[in-house]
Structures are given as structure tokens and as C-alpha cells.
N, C-alpha and C positions, 0 to 999 in steps of 0.2 A: 465434541472433544472439549475437555476442560483445559483451558489455558491459564497458566499462572500469569499474573500481571507483571509486565516488564518493569524493571527498575530504570531509573534515569540513565545510568551507565550503559545498560544493554540497549536502550532506545537510541542513545547517541552513537553507539557502535553500528547499529543498523543504518542510521542516517548518514554514516560516512560514505556509503555506497553512492555511485552516480545514479543508478537505477535500481528499483526494488522489483522483486518478483512476487508472485501470489503468496508464496510461503512467508515472505517478509510482512506482507499486508495482514496475513493471518495472525502472525506473532504480535504485531502492533495493535490490531483491533480486537483480537480475541475471537474473531469470527471463524466459522467453519469453512471448509473448502468451497462449497457451492455459494455461500454468502460472500466470500472474498472475491470469487469470479464475478458474481453479480455486481458487486461494488465497483470492480474495475470496469465493467461494461456500462455502468450507470451514467457516465459523463460528469460525475462530480469532480473528477480530476483527470488529467490526460493519461491515457494508457495506450500502449502500442503493441499490436500483435506481432511477434517475431516468429516467423515460420508457422507451422500448423498448430502447435500446441503450447506456445509460450507467450506470456504477456509480461511486458516490462513497463514500469511506471517511473517516470523521472522523479527522483527523490525530492527535489526542491518544490515541485508542484504539489506532490503529496503532502509534504510538511506544511505548506500554506493551507491546504484544505484541512488537514488534521488539527492544526492549531487555530483554525477559523479565520485566518487572515483574508482569504478570498476563496471564492468558489470558481473553479475553472470548468466550463462546459464546452467541450470540443468533441 
């Protein structure tokens, strides 16, 4: 899937959320679905499974990883 690069305003709008979902991760990284799920499961940032089919990622932890401030392995 070809993703257009997000502009800063769009990125800031996504980062207003308390928690991100896989679709948000896809938009930010430009990754496909399978890659986004693999990234969430990689331990590079904290991700929580909610129910059977949903993953939520705390926004602050993801932002720190995305901007390279720290790497969270949990």
C-alpha cells in the first residue's frame, strides 16, 4: 500500500491521542498492515493487546521511540 508522507500538522493531530492503534502506526511509519503488527510485537515500544484482535500503543512511549529519545523493551 502506497502511503503519502504525513505533514507535521497531521502527525501532531494523531499524537493528540492517548493511545494509538495499528492504523495510526501504519499512517505514521508508512508500513503495511503485517509490518505494523510485527513492529507492535517487536518490543521496541510498549504495546497492549486489548481483547482478541486489537492492539493499543501508548502515544508517549511511541513518540519517544519514533523520535529516537529512548527504546522501550517490555
